[in-house]
N, C-alpha and C positions, 0 to 999 in steps of 0.2 A: 656809396649811394644805395638806398633801399631798392629792392627789386619788386616789380609787379607780380612776379610769380613766386616770390619768397618774402611775404610781408613780415615785418618785424613784430614779434609777439612776446609777451611776458605773462606767465600764468599767476593768477592770484584769486582771491575769493572776496565776495562782498555779500551783504545781506539782501540787496536787490538784484537787478540785472548785473551780471559780472562782466559781460563782454562789451567792449567799446571798439567800434571800427571807425577810423577817421579817414576821410577822403579829401586830399588837398585840392587846391584850386589851380587855375592856369598860371603860367609864368613863374612857378615855384615848384618845389618838390616837398615830400613829406617831412624832411629833416627840420623844417621850420617849426614843427609841432613838438619838438623834443621837450621843451619845458612843460607843456601840458601833459605829455606822455609821462614824465617823471612824477608829476603830482598825482595823476590817476593811479599809477602803479604803486606808489607809496600808500595810497588810500585803499589798495586792495583790489584793483580792477585788472582784468586781462585785456590788454590793449593791442590792437592791430592797426598798423598804418599802411594804407594802400599806396603804391607808387603808380600813379596814372601815366599812361603814355600821352595823354591829352591830344590824341590823334583823331578820335571820333567819339560820339556818345556811346555807341555800341561797344567799342573797345575799352573805354573807361568803365562802363557798366560790367563788362566781362571781368576786368581786373578786380572790381569790387565784389562781384559775385563769387569769385574764387576765394577771396578772404572770408566772405560770409559763410561759405560752405564748410570752412575749417573750424567754425565756432562750435563750442559745446554748450548749447542753450541759447536763450534769447539775447538779442543784440540791441544796443543803442547805436544808430548810424549817424555819423557827424559829417557835414560837408561845408567847406569854405569856398565862397565865390563860385567859380565854375563847378566846383564839387557839389554845390547845391542842386544843380541840374542833374548831376550823376546820381545823387542819392534819391532824388525824386523818382527816378526810374528804378534804380537798384533796390530801393526801399520797399518794393513790392514783394520781396522775398519773405517767406512765411516767418522766418526767425527774427526779422526786424520788428521790434515792438514800439520804438519811438524814433523820431527824427530830430536832429539838432542842426539848424542852419546858422552858420557863423558868417555874418556879412556876406550873404550868399544869395544866389538866384533861386527863385522858387517858381518854376514854370508850371503851367497846367497842361493837361493832355492836349496834344495838338500844337503846343507852343514850342518855339526854339528860344535859345538864349538871345539870339540876334533880335527876334521880335520883341523881347522884353526891353532890350537896350534901346530899340527904336521908338519906344513909347515916350521917352523923355526928350525935351527940346534941346537941352544942353548935353552934348555927347562927351564922354570922358576924354581927358587930354592924353596925348602921348602914345596912342595906339597907332603903330605904323601900318602903312599899306602892306597887304600880303606880298611875300616874295614869290619868286617863280614857282616854288613848290607848294604854294598855298599856305605857308606858315605865317603867323602873325606874332610880332614881337612888340614890346614896349620900348619907347625911345629913351635914350639916356638922360636927356636934358630935363625931363619932367618925371623921371622914375621915382625919386624920393618924394617929390611933391604930391604925387598921386598914389602909387602902389605902396610905397614904403614910408609914407608919412608917419612920423612918430619913432622911426628907427634912427640910429646914429648914422652919420655920413659914411663911416667905415662899413657898417652893416649893410646899408643901402647899396653901396658900391659892390659889395660881394654878392648881394641878391641880384643886382643887375647883371653882373658878369656870369652868374650861374642860372639865369632865367631859362625856362623851358617854353618853347613857343606853343601856342594853341593854333590848331588848324582852322581854316575857314569852315570846313565841314563840321567841326565841333560846334561852331557858332550857329550853323543852320540846321543841324539835326534836331528833330522834334521828339519830345517825350510822348510816349504812347499811353501810359497809364500813370497818373500822379499818385504816388503813395501817400501823400499828405492828406488825401481825402478820407482815408480810413484809419489813420494812426495818429497818436498824440504828437504834436509839433511844438518844439521849443526854438527860439531864435535869439541870437545875440546881435544887437544893433550897435555899431560904433557911433561915437559922437561926431566923428569927422571923417566919414568915408568919402574919399576923393576918387574912388574907382567905380563903385556902383552908386547911382543916384539915390540919395537917402529917402526921397519921396517915393521912389519906386520900391525901395525896401519896405517902407510902411505899407504900401499897397499890396505887395506880395505877402508880407507877413500877416496882414489883416485877412486877406483872402483865404489863407491857409489856417486861420484861427490859431495862430501861434501864440504861445506864452512868451512874450518878448522881455528880454533883459537888456537894459541900456548900459553900455560900458564905455568909459572914456577911452578914446584911442582912434586909430585910423583903420585902414582896410586890413592890415595884418596885425590886429590887436591881440590875436592869440599868442603872438610873440612878446608883446609888450605888457599884456595883462593876462598871463597864463592862469593865475589863481582864479580870476573872475570867470574866465571861459571854462575852466575845469569845473567850477562850482555849478554852472548851468548843465554841463554834461552829467554830473553826478545827480543833480535834481531830476533829470530825465530818467536816469537809471533807477531812481527810487520813487518815481511817479509823483514828485512834488510840484 
């Protein structure tokens, strides 16, 4: 497993921004980004994958900031799902030059992820009640239908067994400064997201004035459509 204090990096060179930092979402870890990582490295990018504790916004931002501080030069900061909330805050770092939201939350200053979720009438399926420690998991019966739609049954089962909980605190923590107000924003919207309401995605991406790319797939489309997702990240790196 990757470590939050020892992000996986590979050095390379590009003609545009060379550094890509990727922040995974809740209920999964950074290893799901391996296919995108390999494409970016092959194309000459220096890629760092942050391993979030998903324990609070502040702690996930700290893990991301640690990775950002290790970069030599400007950075494209990428976030999936809950990772979108993280990059909205962490993206205020001076070396972050653009943001890429992949099926992600895009809160404004003063908003929490929970507030965004509560804006929609139909809540996502399969989110279990918090346990005694305040940890939230996804249920097994709806896991492939919602979070892992588009994955094989075998892959979905593995993702379910290896899921990392998100704390209630993470859901309720509020962003203080939204980086997307001052930096170029790119977004990848899946055709069949069963985890984040797609109408909410439209609203968030429009508010952030994101350049949106529509890609066939579900919530974890970076695993099923790595070339398409990598292409958006490279477009952000080259200001296209």
